[in-house]
Each structure stands twice: as structure tokens, then as C-alpha cells.
C-alpha positions as CSV (number, residue, x, y, z in Angstrom):
1,X,106.6,120.6,99.7
2,X,105.4,117.1,99.0
3,X,104.5,114.1,101.1
4,X,103.6,113.8,104.8
5,X,103.9,117.1,106.6
6,X,105.4,115.7,109.9
7,X,108.0,113.6,108.1
8,X,109.0,116.4,105.8
9,X,109.1,119.0,108.5
10,X,111.2,116.8,110.7
11,X,113.7,116.2,107.9
12,X,114.1,119.9,107.3
13,X,114.2,120.7,111.0
14,X,117.1,118.3,111.3
15,X,118.9,120.1,108.5
16,X,118.3,123.5,110.0
17,X,119.6,122.4,113.4
18,X,123.1,122.3,112.0
19,X,123.2,126.0,112.2
20,X,120.2,127.0,114.3
21,X,121.8,125.7,117.5
22,X,125.0,127.4,116.7
23,X,123.1,130.7,116.7
24,X,121.1,130.0,119.8
25,X,122.0,132.7,122.2
26,X,120.3,135.8,123.6
27,X,121.0,139.1,122.0
28,X,121.3,142.2,124.2
29,X,118.0,144.0,124.7
30,X,117.6,146.9,122.3
31,X,115.7,149.9,123.5
32,X,113.4,151.6,121.1
33,X,111.6,154.9,121.4
34,X,109.0,153.8,118.9
35,X,105.5,153.3,120.0
36,X,104.0,149.8,119.8
37,X,101.6,148.7,117.1
38,X,98.1,149.8,117.8
39,X,96.0,149.4,114.7
40,X,92.4,148.6,115.6
41,X,89.7,147.2,113.3
42,X,88.8,150.4,111.3
43,X,85.2,149.3,110.9
44,X,84.8,148.9,114.6
45,X,86.4,152.3,115.3
46,X,84.2,153.9,112.7
47,X,81.1,152.4,114.3
48,X,82.1,153.4,117.8
49,X,83.2,156.9,116.8
50,X,80.0,157.4,114.9
51,X,78.2,156.9,118.3
52,X,76.9,153.5,117.7
53,X,77.4,150.1,119.5
54,X,79.8,147.6,118.1
55,X,79.0,143.9,118.7
56,X,81.0,140.8,117.9
57,X,79.1,137.9,116.5
58,X,80.2,134.3,115.7
59,X,79.4,131.9,112.9
60,X,81.0,128.8,111.4
61,X,83.6,131.0,109.6
62,X,84.7,132.8,112.7
63,X,83.9,136.2,114.3
64,X,82.4,139.2,112.6
65,X,81.3,142.6,113.7
66,X,78.0,144.4,113.5
67,X,77.2,148.0,114.1
68,X,74.0,148.5,116.1
69,X,72.2,151.8,115.5
70,X,70.0,153.9,117.7
71,X,66.9,152.5,116.1
72,X,68.2,149.0,117.1
73,X,68.8,148.0,113.5
74,X,72.2,146.7,112.6
75,X,74.6,146.5,109.7
76,X,77.7,144.4,109.0
77,X,80.6,146.5,110.3
78,X,82.6,146.6,107.0
79,X,79.5,147.2,104.9
80,X,78.7,150.2,107.2
81,X,82.4,151.3,107.0
82,X,82.2,151.2,103.2
83,X,78.9,153.1,103.1
84,X,76.8,150.2,101.9
85,X,74.3,150.1,104.7
86,X,73.3,151.8,107.9
87,X,71.7,155.0,109.0
88,X,73.8,157.3,106.8
89,X,74.9,155.1,104.0
90,X,77.9,157.5,103.8
91,X,80.8,158.4,106.1
92,X,80.1,161.4,108.3
93,X,83.4,161.4,110.2
94,X,87.1,161.0,109.5
95,X,88.8,158.4,111.7
96,X,92.2,158.5,110.1
97,X,93.8,160.0,113.3
98,X,92.2,157.1,115.3
99,X,94.0,154.6,113.1
100,X,97.5,155.9,113.3
101,X,99.3,152.8,114.5
102,X,103.0,153.1,115.1
103,X,106.0,151.4,113.7
104,X,106.7,147.9,115.0
105,X,110.0,147.9,116.8
106,X,112.4,145.0,117.4
107,X,112.6,146.0,121.0
108,X,113.9,142.5,121.9
109,X,116.2,140.3,119.9
110,X,115.8,137.5,122.4
111,X,114.2,135.3,119.7
112,X,116.4,133.0,117.8
113,X,117.3,134.3,114.3
114,X,116.3,131.3,112.3
115,X,117.7,132.6,109.0
116,X,120.8,134.8,108.7
117,X,121.4,136.8,105.6
118,X,124.1,134.3,104.6
119,X,121.5,131.6,104.7
120,X,118.9,133.4,102.6
121,X,120.2,131.6,99.4
122,X,118.3,128.5,100.7
123,X,121.2,126.3,99.6
124,X,120.3,123.9,102.4
125,X,116.6,123.7,101.5
126,X,114.4,122.4,98.7
127,X,113.0,125.2,96.5
128,X,109.5,126.1,97.6
129,X,106.5,125.5,95.3
130,X,105.0,128.2,93.2
131,X,102.1,128.5,95.6
132,X,101.3,127.5,99.1
133,X,98.4,128.0,101.5
134,X,98.1,126.6,105.0
135,X,94.3,126.7,104.6
136,X,94.6,123.9,102.1
137,X,97.7,121.8,102.8
138,X,97.3,118.1,102.3
139,X,93.6,118.7,101.9
140,X,93.4,120.1,105.5
141,X,92.9,123.6,106.9
142,X,95.6,124.1,109.5
143,X,94.4,127.6,110.4
144,X,92.1,128.5,113.3
145,X,88.9,130.6,112.8
146,X,89.0,134.3,112.0
147,X,88.7,136.7,114.9
148,X,87.7,140.3,115.4
149,X,89.8,142.6,117.5
150,X,87.1,145.3,117.4
151,X,88.2,148.8,118.4
152,X,91.0,147.7,120.7
153,X,94.5,148.3,119.2
154,X,95.4,144.6,119.9
155,X,96.5,143.5,116.4
156,X,99.9,142.5,117.9
157,X,98.2,140.0,120.2
158,X,96.0,138.5,117.4
159,X,98.9,138.3,115.0
160,X,101.1,136.4,117.5
161,X,98.4,134.0,118.8
162,X,97.0,133.4,115.3
163,X,100.5,132.0,114.5
164,X,100.7,130.1,117.8
165,X,97.3,128.4,117.3
166,X,98.2,127.2,113.9
167,X,101.6,126.1,115.1
168,X,99.8,123.8,117.7
169,X,98.0,122.1,114.8
170,X,101.1,121.8,112.6
171,X,103.6,120.7,115.2
172,X,101.1,118.1,116.5
173,X,100.3,117.0,112.9
174,X,96.6,117.4,113.7
175,X,94.6,120.1,111.9
176,X,91.6,119.6,114.2
177,X,93.2,120.8,117.5
178,X,92.2,124.4,116.8
179,X,93.0,126.1,120.1
180,X,91.3,129.3,120.9
181,X,93.8,131.3,123.0
182,X,93.1,134.4,124.9
183,X,94.2,137.6,123.3
184,X,92.7,139.4,126.3
185,X,95.4,137.9,128.5
186,X,98.1,139.4,126.3
187,X,96.3,142.8,126.3
188,X,95.6,142.8,130.1
189,X,98.6,140.8,131.5
190,X,101.5,141.3,129.2
191,X,101.5,144.9,130.3
192,X,102.7,143.9,133.8
193,X,105.2,141.4,132.6
194,X,109.0,142.0,132.4
195,X,109.0,140.4,128.9
196,X,106.6,143.1,127.6
197,X,108.2,146.5,128.2
198,X,106.4,148.1,125.2
199,X,103.0,146.7,125.8
200,X,100.3,149.4,126.2
201,X,97.2,147.3,126.2
202,X,94.6,148.5,123.7
203,X,97.0,151.3,122.9
204,X,99.5,149.0,121.3
205,X,102.0,146.2,121.7
206,X,104.5,144.0,120.0
207,X,104.1,140.5,118.5
208,X,107.6,139.5,119.6
209,X,106.7,140.5,123.2
210,X,103.5,138.4,122.9
211,X,105.6,135.4,121.8
212,X,108.0,135.9,124.7
213,X,105.1,136.1,127.1
214,X,103.6,132.9,125.7
215,X,107.0,131.2,125.8
216,X,107.9,132.1,129.4
217,X,104.4,132.6,131.1
218,X,102.1,130.7,128.8
219,X,98.8,132.0,127.5
220,X,95.5,130.7,128.7
221,X,92.4,129.8,126.6
222,X,89.6,132.0,125.5
223,X,87.0,130.5,127.9
224,X,89.3,131.3,130.8
225,X,89.7,135.0,129.8
226,X,87.3,136.1,127.1
227,X,88.0,139.0,124.8
228,X,86.4,142.2,125.9
229,X,88.3,144.6,123.5
230,X,89.1,146.7,126.6
231,X,91.9,147.3,129.0
232,X,90.4,144.7,131.3
233,X,92.2,143.8,134.5
234,X,94.5,140.8,134.4
235,X,92.9,139.7,137.7
236,X,89.7,138.8,135.8
237,X,91.2,135.6,134.4
238,X,89.6,132.4,135.6
239,X,90.7,131.0,138.9
240,X,92.6,128.1,137.5
241,X,94.3,130.1,134.7
242,X,97.8,129.0,135.8
243,X,96.8,125.5,135.1
244,X,95.4,126.3,131.6
245,X,98.2,127.9,129.9
246,X,99.8,127.0,126.5
247,X,103.4,127.6,125.7
248,X,105.8,127.6,122.7
249,X,109.3,126.2,122.7
250,X,110.8,129.3,121.0
251,X,110.3,131.9,118.3
252,X,112.7,133.7,116.0
253,X,113.2,136.4,113.4
254,X,113.1,135.5,109.7
255,X,115.3,137.5,107.3
256,X,113.3,139.8,105.1
257,X,113.7,138.2,101.7
258,X,110.8,136.7,99.7
259,X,112.6,133.4,99.3
260,X,113.5,133.1,103.0
261,X,110.0,134.0,104.0
262,X,108.5,131.4,101.7
263,X,110.7,128.7,103.1
264,X,110.1,129.7,106.7
265,X,106.4,129.7,106.1
266,X,106.6,126.1,104.8
267,X,109.0,124.9,107.5
268,X,107.6,126.6,110.6
269,X,104.0,127.4,109.8
270,X,102.1,130.8,109.6
271,X,104.3,133.8,110.5
272,X,103.5,136.9,112.5
273,X,104.4,139.9,110.3
274,X,104.2,143.7,110.3
275,X,102.3,145.6,107.5
276,X,101.1,149.0,106.7
277,X,97.4,149.9,106.2
278,X,96.7,153.2,104.5
279,X,93.1,153.3,105.5
280,X,91.8,151.5,102.4
281,X,94.5,149.0,101.5
282,X,97.9,147.6,102.4
283,X,100.9,149.2,100.7
284,X,104.5,150.2,101.6
285,X,104.1,154.0,101.6
286,X,104.8,154.4,105.3
287,X,106.0,152.6,108.4
288,X,104.2,149.4,109.4
289,X,101.3,150.1,111.7
290,X,99.5,146.7,111.9
291,X,100.3,143.1,112.5
292,X,98.7,140.1,110.7
293,X,99.3,136.4,110.1
294,X,101.1,135.3,107.0
295,X,99.5,132.0,105.8
296,X,100.6,131.5,102.2
297,X,101.6,133.0,98.8
298,X,101.0,132.8,95.1
299,X,103.9,133.4,92.6
300,X,101.5,133.8,89.7
301,X,100.0,136.9,91.2
302,X,103.2,137.8,93.3
303,X,101.1,138.1,96.4
304,X,101.2,137.0,100.0
305,X,98.1,135.6,101.6
306,X,97.3,137.0,105.1
307,X,94.8,136.4,107.9
308,X,93.6,139.6,109.4
309,X,91.9,140.2,112.8
310,X,89.1,142.4,111.5
311,X,86.4,139.8,111.4
312,X,85.1,137.7,108.5
313,X,83.4,140.8,107.0
314,X,86.7,142.1,105.9
315,X,88.3,140.9,102.6
316,X,87.7,137.3,101.7
317,X,86.1,136.0,104.9
318,X,88.8,137.7,106.9
319,X,91.7,136.8,104.6
320,X,93.4,139.1,102.1
321,X,96.5,139.5,99.9
322,X,99.5,141.8,99.9
323,X,101.9,142.2,97.1
324,X,105.4,140.8,97.4
325,X,107.7,143.5,98.9
326,X,105.1,145.1,101.0
327,X,106.0,142.9,104.0
328,X,109.7,142.3,103.3
329,X,110.4,146.1,103.5
330,X,109.5,146.2,107.2
331,X,111.8,143.4,108.3
332,X,109.3,142.4,111.0
333,X,108.7,138.7,110.4
334,X,108.5,136.1,113.2
335,X,108.2,132.3,113.2
336,X,107.2,129.8,115.9
337,X,109.8,127.2,116.6
338,X,107.9,124.4,118.3
339,X,105.0,124.1,120.6
340,X,103.8,121.8,123.4
341,X,103.0,118.4,121.8
342,X,100.3,115.9,122.4
343,X,101.0,113.0,124.8
344,X,102.7,109.9,123.4
345,X,100.5,106.8,123.8
346,X,101.8,103.3,123.4
347,X,99.7,100.1,123.5
348,X,101.7,97.5,125.5
349,X,99.6,94.4,125.9
350,X,97.8,92.4,124.4
351,X,100.1,92.5,121.4
352,X,98.7,93.3,118.0
353,X,96.5,90.4,116.6
354,X,96.8,88.5,119.8
355,X,94.9,85.3,120.3
356,X,93.9,84.6,123.9
357,X,92.4,81.6,125.5
358,X,91.3,83.4,128.7
359,X,88.2,85.6,128.8
360,X,89.9,87.7,131.5
361,X,92.0,90.3,129.7
362,X,94.2,93.1,131.0
363,X,94.8,96.0,128.6
364,X,98.0,97.9,129.3
365,X,98.7,101.3,127.9
366,X,101.6,103.7,128.6
367,X,101.5,107.4,128.2
368,X,104.0,110.2,128.5
369,X,103.9,113.9,128.4
370,X,106.3,114.3,125.4
371,X,107.3,117.8,126.2
372,X,107.4,117.2,130.0
373,X,105.8,120.6,130.8
374,X,102.4,120.1,132.3
375,X,102.0,116.4,132.9
376,X,99.3,113.9,132.2
377,X,95.6,114.2,133.1
378,X,93.8,110.9,132.2
379,X,93.8,108.0,129.9
380,X,90.8,106.2,128.4
381,X,90.4,102.7,127.0
382,X,88.4,102.7,123.8
383,X,87.0,99.5,122.3
384,X,84.1,97.8,120.5
385,X,83.5,95.3,123.4
386,X,79.7,96.0,123.3
387,X,79.6,96.0,119.5
388,X,80.0,99.8,119.2
389,X,83.2,101.7,119.3
390,X,83.2,103.9,122.4
391,X,85.0,104.9,125.5
392,X,85.0,102.0,128.0
393,X,86.9,103.3,131.0
394,X,88.8,106.4,132.0
395,X,91.4,106.6,134.7
396,X,92.9,109.7,136.2
397,X,96.7,109.8,135.9
398,X,99.5,112.3,136.8
399,X,103.1,112.9,136.2
400,X,104.9,112.8,132.9
401,X,105.0,109.1,132.5
402,X,102.3,106.5,133.3
403,X,101.6,102.9,132.8
404,X,97.9,102.0,133.1
405,X,96.1,98.7,133.2
406,X,92.4,98.0,132.4
407,X,91.1,94.6,133.5
408,X,88.1,93.3,131.5
409,X,86.0,90.1,131.3
410,X,85.0,89.5,127.7
411,X,83.1,86.9,125.7
412,X,84.8,84.9,122.9
413,X,85.0,87.1,119.8
414,X,87.2,89.5,117.9
415,X,87.8,93.0,119.4
416,X,89.4,96.3,118.4
417,X,90.9,98.6,121.1
418,X,93.1,101.7,121.6
419,X,93.9,104.2,124.3
420,X,93.6,108.0,124.3
421,X,95.5,110.2,126.8
422,X,95.0,113.8,127.7
423,X,97.6,116.1,129.3
424,X,96.8,118.8,131.7
425,X,96.2,121.2,128.8
426,X,93.7,118.9,127.3
427,X,96.0,118.1,124.4
428,X,95.1,114.5,123.5
429,X,96.3,111.7,121.3
430,X,95.8,108.1,120.4
431,X,98.3,105.3,120.1
432,X,99.6,105.0,116.5
433,X,97.2,102.3,115.4
434,X,94.2,100.3,116.8
435,X,94.9,96.8,117.8
436,X,92.9,93.7,117.2
437,X,92.6,90.7,119.5
438,X,90.7,87.4,119.4
439,X,89.4,85.6,122.5
440,X,88.8,81.8,122.0
441,X,88.3,79.9,125.2
442,X,86.5,76.9,123.6
443,X,88.2,73.5,123.6
444,X,89.3,71.9,120.3
445,X,87.6,68.8,119.0
446,X,90.2,66.2,118.2
447,X,89.4,62.7,116.8
448,X,91.6,59.7,116.0
449,X,90.0,58.3,112.9
450,X,92.5,55.4,112.8
451,X,93.7,53.1,114.3
452,X,90.6,52.1,116.1
453,X,90.3,50.4,119.5
454,X,90.7,46.8,118.2
455,X,93.3,44.2,117.2
456,X,95.3,44.2,114.0
457,X,97.3,41.4,112.4
458,X,99.5,43.9,110.5
459,X,102.0,46.0,112.5
460,X,101.9,48.9,110.0
461,X,98.8,50.9,110.5
462,X,97.5,54.3,109.1
463,X,97.5,57.1,111.6
464,X,94.7,59.5,110.7
465,X,93.9,62.4,113.1
466,X,91.5,65.3,112.6
467,X,91.3,68.4,114.8
468,X,88.8,71.3,114.5
469,X,88.5,74.6,116.4
470,X,85.6,77.0,115.9
471,X,87.5,79.9,117.3
472,X,91.1,80.8,116.4
473,X,91.6,77.6,114.3
474,X,94.0,74.8,114.9
475,X,97.6,75.8,115.4
476,X,99.4,72.5,115.6
477,X,98.6,68.8,115.9
478,X,100.9,66.1,117.2
479,X,100.8,62.6,118.7
480,X,102.5,60.5,121.3
481,X,103.0,56.8,120.8
482,X,104.5,54.9,123.8
483,X,106.4,58.0,124.9
484,X,107.5,59.1,121.4
485,X,106.3,62.6,120.2
486,X,105.8,63.3,116.5
487,X,104.2,66.3,114.7
488,X,101.2,65.4,112.6
489,X,100.4,67.0,109.3
490,X,98.6,64.4,107.2
491,X,97.7,60.7,107.4
492,X,100.8,58.5,107.6
493,X,101.6,54.8,108.0
494,X,103.4,53.9,111.3
495,X,104.8,50.5,112.2
496,X,103.8,49.6,115.8
497,X,105.1,47.0,118.2
498,X,103.6,43.6,118.8
499,X,101.1,43.7,121.6
500,X,99.1,46.6,123.1
501,X,99.8,50.1,121.9
502,X,98.4,53.5,123.1
503,X,98.3,56.4,120.7
504,X,97.6,59.9,122.2
505,X,96.7,62.7,119.8
506,X,97.1,66.4,120.8
507,X,96.1,69.7,119.2
508,X,96.3,73.4,120.2
509,X,95.1,76.7,118.8
510,X,96.8,80.0,118.6
511,X,95.0,81.2,121.7
512,X,96.7,78.5,123.8
513,X,93.8,76.1,124.1
514,X,94.9,72.4,124.1
515,X,93.0,69.1,123.9
516,X,93.9,65.5,123.6
517,X,92.3,62.0,123.0
518,X,93.7,58.5,122.9
519,X,93.1,55.0,121.6
520,X,94.5,51.6,122.7
521,X,94.8,48.9,120.1
522,X,96.6,45.6,119.7
523,X,99.1,44.4,117.1
524,X,98.8,40.6,116.8
525,X,100.7,39.0,113.9
526,X,100.9,35.5,115.5
527,X,98.9,32.7,113.8
528,X,97.1,30.4,116.1
529,X,98.4,26.8,116.6
530,X,95.5,24.4,116.6
531,X,95.4,21.0,118.4
532,X,92.5,18.7,117.4
533,X,91.2,16.6,120.4
534,X,88.3,14.9,118.5
535,X,87.8,13.3,116.1
536,X,90.9,11.2,116.0
537,X,92.3,9.0,113.2
538,X,89.9,6.1,113.9
539,X,86.6,4.6,112.6
540,X,83.5,5.8,114.3
541,X,80.5,3.5,114.4
542,X,78.0,6.4,114.9
543,X,77.2,9.5,112.9
544,X,77.3,11.7,116.0
545,X,81.0,12.8,116.1
546,X,82.4,15.0,119.0
547,X,84.3,18.0,117.5
548,X,86.8,19.6,119.9
549,X,90.1,21.4,119.6
550,X,92.3,24.0,121.3
551,X,94.3,27.0,120.0
552,X,97.2,29.1,121.2
553,X,95.4,32.4,120.5
554,X,92.0,34.0,121.5
555,X,89.8,32.6,118.8
556,X,86.8,34.6,117.6
557,X,85.6,32.2,114.9
558,X,86.0,28.4,114.1
559,X,85.4,26.9,110.7
560,X,85.1,23.1,109.9
561,X,85.7,21.4,106.6
562,X,85.6,17.6,106.2
563,X,83.6,17.2,103.0
564,X,84.8,20.0,100.9
565,X,82.5,22.6,102.3
566,X,83.3,25.2,104.9
567,X,80.9,25.6,107.8
568,X,80.8,27.6,111.0
569,X,81.5,25.5,114.0
570,X,80.9,25.8,117.7
571,X,83.8,24.1,119.3
572,X,83.3,21.2,121.8
573,X,80.0,20.0,120.3
574,X,78.8,16.9,118.5
575,X,78.1,16.9,114.8
576,X,76.0,14.5,112.7
577,X,78.4,13.2,110.0
578,X,77.4,10.8,107.2
579,X,79.3,7.5,106.7
580,X,82.6,7.7,104.9
581,X,86.2,8.6,105.4
582,X,87.1,12.2,105.9
583,X,90.1,14.6,106.2
584,X,89.1,17.1,108.9
585,X,90.2,20.7,108.5
586,X,89.7,23.2,111.4
587,X,90.3,26.9,110.8
588,X,90.5,29.3,113.7
589,X,90.4,33.2,113.3
590,X,91.9,35.1,116.3
591,X,90.7,38.6,117.3
592,X,93.4,40.2,115.1
593,X,92.2,38.3,112.0
594,X,95.0,35.8,111.9
595,X,93.9,32.4,110.5
596,X,95.3,29.1,111.9
597,X,94.9,25.6,110.4
598,X,95.3,22.2,112.0
599,X,97.4,19.4,110.8
600,X,95.5,16.8,108.7
601,X,93.2,14.5,110.8
602,X,91.6,11.5,109.0
603,X,88.7,9.7,110.4
604,X,86.0,7.2,109.2
605,X,82.3,6.9,110.0
606,X,81.0,3.3,109.6
607,X,77.4,3.3,110.7
608,X,74.0,2.6,109.1
609,X,71.6,5.3,108.2
610,X,68.3,5.0,109.8
611,X,65.2,6.8,108.6
612,X,61.8,7.1,110.3
613,X,59.1,6.9,107.6
614,X,55.7,6.2,109.4
615,X,53.9,7.6,111.2
616,X,55.0,11.2,110.4
617,X,56.3,13.3,113.2
618,X,53.6,14.9,115.3
619,X,50.9,13.0,113.3
620,X,47.4,12.1,114.8
621,X,45.8,8.7,114.3
622,X,42.1,7.8,114.9
623,X,43.0,4.1,114.9
624,X,44.5,2.3,117.9
625,X,46.3,0.0,115.4
626,X,49.5,1.9,114.4
627,X,52.1,0.8,111.9
628,X,55.7,2.0,112.5
629,X,58.0,1.8,109.5
630,X,61.8,2.4,109.5
631,X,64.2,2.1,106.6
632,X,67.9,1.3,107.0
633,X,70.8,1.7,104.5
634,X,74.5,0.9,104.9
635,X,77.4,0.0,102.8
636,X,78.1,-2.8,105.2
637,X,75.8,-5.9,105.9
638,X,72.8,-5.0,108.0
639,X,72.2,-7.0,111.2
640,X,69.0,-5.8,112.9
641,X,66.7,-2.9,113.7
642,X,64.8,-2.3,116.9
643,X,61.7,-0.2,117.6
644,X,62.0,1.9,120.7
645,X,59.1,3.7,122.3
646,X,57.4,4.7,125.5
647,X,54.3,2.6,124.7
648,X,54.2,1.2,128.3
649,X,55.1,4.5,129.9
650,X,58.9,3.8,129.9
651,X,61.4,4.3,127.0
652,X,62.5,0.8,126.2
653,X,63.1,-1.5,123.2
654,X,59.8,-2.8,122.1
655,X,60.6,-5.2,119.3
656,X,63.7,-6.2,117.2
657,X,63.9,-7.7,113.7
658,X,66.9,-9.2,112.0
659,X,68.0,-7.7,108.8
660,X,70.1,-8.8,105.8
661,X,71.6,-7.0,102.9
662,X,72.5,-3.3,102.7
663,X,69.0,-1.8,102.5
664,X,65.8,-2.6,104.3
665,X,62.4,-1.3,105.2
666,X,60.9,-2.7,108.3
667,X,57.4,-2.5,109.7
668,X,56.2,-2.8,113.3
669,X,52.4,-3.0,113.9
670,X,51.2,-2.0,117.4
671,X,47.9,-1.7,119.2
672,X,48.0,1.4,121.4
673,X,45.6,3.2,123.6
674,X,44.8,6.8,123.1
675,X,47.9,8.8,124.1
676,X,50.8,10.8,122.8
677,X,53.9,8.6,122.2
678,X,57.6,9.0,121.4
679,X,59.3,6.5,119.1
680,X,62.6,5.8,117.2
681,X,64.4,3.0,115.5
682,X,68.0,1.8,116.2
683,X,69.8,-0.2,113.5
684,X,73.1,-2.1,113.7
685,X,75.4,-3.4,111.0
686,X,77.6,-6.4,111.2
687,X,80.6,-4.2,112.1
688,X,78.7,-2.9,115.2
689,X,78.0,0.4,113.6
690,X,74.7,1.8,114.7
691,X,72.4,4.7,114.0
692,X,69.1,5.9,115.4
């Protein structure tokens, strides 16, 4: 059998159900006069009958017996039985009569016959492999530990429950469940049950009756009713035994052919079988007198592999082999058809790989008692909320179906979680897989790189938006322009309307966090119209010209050009312009960068040019006699020049001199007292042009 056990078993179970359910009925009860099986552990019987004390010990492999002698020394039970150690080192007594187990009888055919003789050809099944062993299937050991029945003839109970314990592992697809069921309950309580008419406690019993008892009454665990290898009272079970029982769905007979037994072993798990022990080995020389668990086979040696109940000192750590045919001959082969199963656990919310924006999280798990027999006990939320995987909170639950919520406040981060549920029999299971969630409550950082909060003279502008999120990462970015939404993926050119525009950028992450920012900007493609107020198209008789103009736009910068050179201009101010004729050009930049230009404006400046030569500005003189010298130049005929000063304390013309020609240097000599004085010269030409 290859592949996953649970899947393969389920497929084969479905195939078998075609005919299993058609045979599912109760056969009439057969009455047998045969005694029940009562083979005890020969080594334990030998120790006891030799007058010594038999004790059961436990180690990692399971239970084993020791024989304690009168001198308080001890010896392994089977080593003593075989004469290898102990007080005598040899057998003193014959216990063969004490080991006379009786033939196992099919006293009840109430079990489902899983394979009829017509089905033994296995036409509906894959051929089994050449070897198989439940101790090493899919690299797991599906068997429970070896036990020691001691001197009590209870092999029937150990055989039945050995198969049941393994069935719990197999049907739950979990090799670690490893129930330890109470054989003492079968010994002590099956005797009084209507389903165990042949039970005689330590004097013998039937595996099929044990399985009926487990099916209808349930069998408790070892810690509730520990094995005493005596005919202990059933009343000595623990007080809550009724709430600690384990049941099986059904059991059935397997036809006694080697091929059918192999297939049943694979499909149903270890089998409870009858065998014959001749005192030293298993053979087929007489009626079966012992019951064991069939766990595997090996075609190369033509042997069955069995688990005995005589402790780990017997055979190979409690296991042994029996030749093919030595079990089939007795036609006493039983299989377990289903057990109670672990709870079904489902993680509801948050969904797998959830991204959440809230640090307040509710974890929802549902659980159901899949077989609906005993109900649920509790459910636990497991997680790594603290950095370590551990149980976080447990809630008591009941019934066969439950929905449980765990409310938690968590920091931003990535977390793993799952839920584990227990039923009333302490069978437990997880949900199929852990889930991961991420909490990201931090806001995104979103930036509009362009356009900026300014004016543009081009209606087509690049929209460039960046968004960053340190948590879950950006999920989507979009923008809104004047009521129009658009998804943003990369920078793009957008044509905007003339005037003011508002662009709003949005972004969200996969956790649901959202943020936005906006920018307002102006589209202004209109060029300013300029109207020149001054100068006008006339001749100016002074160099100080008033420059003034108006524009139809908000102007951020004025530029003047009248002599071939651009220069910055403060509007509505005077400017000293040399004599000559000029074409005035005024440029005006508005806030959007549009440049306006006035219509041509011609004007003339016809004024002399006056220069103060002596004394130098801010000069100091030690003489009271001061010579003032002015030079005047003009393209027109000069007329006069006048010295102005505050020599008398008042700013007045002090002296005038007539001039001729186009260039002149005039001197004025004055006697002045000690004082600081201000002076200038005013010259006129014959066209009334003047200049200081």
C-alpha cells in the first residue's frame, strides 16, 4: 500500500462499502460449550507456581515481568522460565497443566463479516505488498507499547484492546495518540455484561466478546482501572469511569485465507487472532488456546508478525513470528471497523494571510465532535503573539458543535495561529493548517511630487505621486481631479483646465488603511496686455523720465529695454535716461510665467548733461576760498549754468553764467566760512532742456 494512509484507507473503505453494508445484519447467537481462552503468561505462571513473587515493571519499550526470589534478588521472567537465571537455574516444576487454554469459540456472530469466502479472491482490492508491518508504516510506529498479562488468563482482553488501541491511531491518522486502555475492566466487568456470556475473568474469555463490550459499553483507560492481574471487582473502577470510556464503531470476522488476512490487516489495522502455544512455541498441532495481535507479515519468510501480551522479555521485545497457516487454520480472526475520531477543528476568521488595519482582532474557531458520541471538552487558541508558539487561551465548551471567539489586542506585526480542540475522551486535534495574519495600523505616507502649489502657463502637467507603507505595503493609488477619479500607476501627463485646480491623491494598503493629500495650483496660459502710461511719444527736456505702465495679469517681474539692453524695472518710478531718441520696450512676466510686451513707444530726451567736477563729493577744504567747477555738454546750443548751494543757510541759486557752444567748463569761486555745504549746478540749453 503506497501513499498517504488516510487517503488510501478511505478509498478502499469506499470500495468495500459496496458489499459491507449489504451484509450488515446480526447473525443469530451461537451457543458453544467450549471454554473461553485462558492462556496466561507462562513465565509469570512459572514464577508464581515456583513460590516466588511476580512483579510487572515498565520501561520505554513497554511492560516486562521479573520474578522476585526469597532472598530478594530478582530475574527477568523469561530468563528464569528458560533456566538462564534465578535460584535454581533450572525448572523444578511442570506447569503444562496450568497453561491449558481452551479453544476460542465464535460464540457470537454479531460482528460484521467483512470478507465472505466469495470475496477472498481480492478482485476488488489492490494486491498487498510482499511485506508489511504496522510498527514501521510510513516511517511511523502505529502500535502501542507491549504489555504483560502476568499469571491471569486474560490474553483475550489484551488481544482485543491491543487491536483497538492501534485502531485509534490508524483511524485518526495519528500514530502518537497511543491510548492505554484498561484490560482489567474487561476482566472484571465483561463478566457481568450481557454481551460477554463466556467471560470467566482470569479463567478465560473471548476477544469477540471484548470487542462487543467495547462497542456497546466502552472501555475506560488504564489510569481509571489499573491492571491487577486478578479477578478484581468491577466496582473498583474510578468514580468517573462512565465519562472516560472509548468505543469502536464495529468489528467483524475475517475469512481465514492468507490473502484475505493480509488485505484486512492493511485496510483495517492490526487484527485480534487466535493461536496455539505448545509450551515452547506456536504451531498448529492442537486447538487454539491463546489470543494475540496480528501486526504484519513477511512473504520472504512466509511468516506472520504478532504482538504478544507476555512482556518485552518474550521474543523480540514482546513481538514474535508465526508461520503462514498456523493462524488461518483456526478461523478466529477479528478486525476493528472504525473508532471514535478526533474532533474536527476549523479556523473561521481571520482568513488565511489576512491583512488587518485594526490591532483589535477576534479569532474564531469552530469545533465538532465528528462521531457525535461524547461531545466536546475545550478549545485552545495557540499562537506566537508573544514571540513564542504556545497556548494563549483555553475555553471550556460542550455539545457536539461549537463556535468559539477569542478577542485579542495585538501590536503591528506578523502572527501565526491555530486552534486545538479536545473532546470528552481527551482525543484532540488541530485545524488542518496554521494561519498567518499581518496587522498594520500605521498610516501610509503619500506625496504629490508634481504638480506643485504654484501657477503654470501650460495646461498639460505631469502628475507624479508616490506612496509608501512600512507595514503591508501599498495596495492601490488613485487621484481625484475636480471630481474625476482615476487609478494611478506611474507618472502621466494630464491636461488641466484654465484657472485653479485641486488634485487629491489617495492610497490604501491591503490592511485597509487609507491616506490622502492634495495640492492646489493654477493654470494660466493668458499673456498679459501692457499699457504704457509714461513715457509717451514726446521729447523730454530732462533726463529723469517717469516709467509707469499697467497690465491685465498679476505681474511678478518687469523688464525695460530702451537702449538695446534689458534691465529689471520697478514700475512707477523715475529713471535717469541719457539724451537721445528711444523705442521703449516693457516686458511683464505674470505669476504663471507668461511674458507680455507693450506696443512700440518712441520718446526723445533733449537735455544737457551736467557734471560736477570740483570740489569732490564729501571733500574737506582748509581754505575758506572754494572753487566750484561744473562741465556741461549737449548736442544743442548751451544757454547758461547756475551754481546752487546752501551757502547762506538756504538752498538757492547763488550765481549764473551764460554759455555758448555745445561743451563748457564753468568755474565759480566763493569765500565761505567753516561749515558743511551742499551744492549742484543746473544747466539749460537753448531748447529749454535742463539737467542738474
